N, C-alpha and C positions, 0 to 999 in steps of 0.2 A: 588552864596552864599557859603561862606566858611563853612566847616564842623567842628563844635566845638568839635566833638568827635574823631578827628584824620583824617589822610589821607584817602580819599575815595577809593583809589586804593590799600590798604593794602592787600597783599596776605596772608591770614590767614593760608593757607595750608603749607606755607613755614616757619612758625614760629615753633621754638622748643617747644614741648609740651609733657606732660606725660599723658598717657592713662591708665585707670584701665582695666586689663584683667580678663577673667572669673575665673582664677585659684587663684585669690587672691594675685598675684604678679605683679610687675610693669615692663613695657617695656618703654624705653626711646628712641623715635625716635630722631635722631640728625639732625640738619640743614644740608641739602645736598648742594653739590657744583654743579655749572652748567657745570664744565669741563667734557667733555665726556671721557677724558683720565684717569680720576681717578677711581681706583678700589674701589667698595663699600664694606666695611667691617662690618659684624655683630659680635658683641662681646657677647659671652655667658659665664657668670661667676657669681657665687653667692658671689664673693669677691669684695667689693667696691675698695679696694686698687689695685687689679689687673686691674679692668676696668679703673681706673684713670691712672695707669701706661701705659696701652696700648694706651689710648687716647693721652697721652703726646708724646709717640713715633710716633704715626701716624700723629699727627698734625705738626711734624717737617719735614714731607716728602710731596712732591708735587704730588705723584702718587697714594695716598690712602686717603680715607675719611671714618670715622666711620659713618655708616648710622643708627645704632641702637645698643642698649644694652639690653640684656635679662638676668634676674637673675636665671631663672629656666628652666631646660630642657623641662618641660611640655609645655612651650609656644614657643619653638624654631620653630616648623613647621609653626605655625601661623605667626610668625614674618618673616620667610623666604618668605612666600607667599605674605605678605603685603609689605615688604621693598625691596624685590628682590636684595639681596646682591650678589656680585661676590664671596666673600670669607666669610666663617664662622670661627671665631677663637673660639675654644672650650677649656675652661680652666678646667682641671681636677685636683682636689687636690689629688685624688687617683684613681687607676684603679678599677672600679666596673662593674658588669654585665650591669647595666643601662647605664653607660657611653659608654661601647662598643656597646650596642644596639643602642644608639643614633647615633653613627658614621654610623652603617650599615643602619639605617632608613633613615638618610639624604642622604646617597649615593644612596640608592634605589629610594627614592621619588624625589630627586633633582639631577639628574646625572650631570648637568652642574655646580653645586655648588662646589667650591674648599673648602677643609676642612683642617685647620691647628689646630692640637692639641697642646696646651701648657700645659705641665704636671708638677706637683710638684715632680714627680718621674723621676730621671735620669737613666732610665732602658732600656736596649736594647730589653728585652722581651716584655715590654709594647709597645715600639715603633713598634716592628714587628707586634704585634697584631693589633694595631691601623691602620697601613699601609695596612695590609691584609684585614681589614674590610672596607677600602675605604677612609681613610684619605690620603690627598696628602702630608702632612708633619707632623713631630713630633718634638717639640722643648721643652727641659727642661726649666722650668721657670728660673733656675739659669743662663741660657744663653740668657734670653730674651732681656736684655738691649743692648747686642752686636749683636745678631743674628736675632732679630725679623723682621727687615725691609728686610734683605736678604731672610729670610724664606718666607715672604709674596710675594716677587718678584718671587721666584722660583715656589711657588704653583700657582701664577697668570698665569704662563706660562704652567700650567697643568703638571708640572714636580714634581717628588718626592723629598722631602727634609727631612734630619735629620742632626744633627751635625756630624762633622768628627769623633769625639770620639765614638759616638753611632754607626755610620756606620762601623767603624773598629771593634767594638765588635760584631756587627751582622755578619760581614764576618768571624770573628774568630769562632763564634758559628756554622755557616754553615759549615766551614771547620772541626770543631770539630766533627760534626755529622758523616762526612765521616771517620774521623780518628778513632773515637770510635768503629765504626762497624768493623774496620780492626784489632783491638787489641783483640785477643781471650781471653775469660774468660773460664776457665775449667768448663765443665758441662752445658754451655749455648748453645742453638741452634742458627742458623743463624738468625732466626726471632727475637729471644730474644735479640741478639746483635744489630739488627737494631733498635729495640724499645729503647734500651739504648742510641743509638746514637741520636735518635729523642728527647728523654728526655733531653739529654745534650744540644740540640739546643734550648730548651725552649718550645717545642710544648706540648700542652695539649692532653688529651685522644681523643677528637673529631678531632683535627688536625692530630694526629697520625693515627687514623682510616681512615681518608680521604687519607693520603699518602699511606697506606698499602692496601687500598680497602677492609677493613673489618669493622665490626660494633664497636662502642665504647665499648660494652660489651665484645667483643673478646679481645680488648686491656686491659680492666680491668682484664680479666682472665690471660693474659700473665704477667701482673704486679704482680698479686698474686703469680704466679709461680716464677717470678724473685725475689720477696721479700723472698720467702721461700728458694730458692737456695742460695741467698746472705746473708741470715739471717738478714734481715732488717725488722723492724716492721711497718713502714709507707711508704706511697707513697712519702712523703717529703724526707724521708731518702733515698729512691730509686733515686729521682731526684738529691739529693746531691751527691750520689755515682756516678751517671752517669756523672755529671758535673766535678767531681774531678778526673776522670780517665785520663784526658789529662793534 
C-alpha cells in the first residue's frame, strides 16, 4: 500500500533543520555530505552577512562542507560536541577578553579541533595573541574572499596560517624587540630596556612577566619607573614610545 504522507524511507535526521538552544539563540545544522574527504566546518559568527559569505566560499570547493552555524559563543562548545567539526571558523568583529578566552577554551577542551580566526582587525598584535592562545590561523576579513580557502587548507593540515603581510609585520616586531633592547637609553637599566623591547613587540604585562620569569605586579612596577624616567603619563604612551624607538 502506498504511503500518502510521503516516502516511507525518508531519513529525517539528514534533513536540514533549526533547533532552539537553551541560551535563547539559534544553531543551524547544515545538511552533511557523505564524502569522507570533506573537512567539516563550523561557522561561529553573530553576523548573518559573514555566515552567508563563508557559505558561498565553501560551497565552491570540493574539500569542505559547512556542518553548522552558531550565532553566539555561549553555544559553541555544545555545537562542537554535537556536530563534531574538523575546523571551527571564529569570526571576531573586535578583540575582546571573551573572544580570546573562547580560543583558549576550545583549544583546551577540543585539542584535535582546528581553529581559524577571521577578524575585522588587520592587526599583527591580535594575530600573535590568537595564535599563542591556540588558534591555528588568523585571517583578516578584508582578505577573506581571496585567502579563505587557502587558510582552511593550511589549518586542516594542522599548520599555522596568517597572511604574508601580517607574518612580515610579526617578524619585524620580533626583530624590533631585540633591536630595542640594544639601543641604550640614558638612565635605564638593562631590565628596563628589555621591557621596552617586549612592549615594542606588542606583549602585554602577563606575557612580559612570563618571558622575564617575574610576576605581573613586578612588570607594573617597572613600567611605573619607566614612565617616570621617560616623563610619560600613561602605559599607552609608554607602548607608543617603545614602538617608535625603531
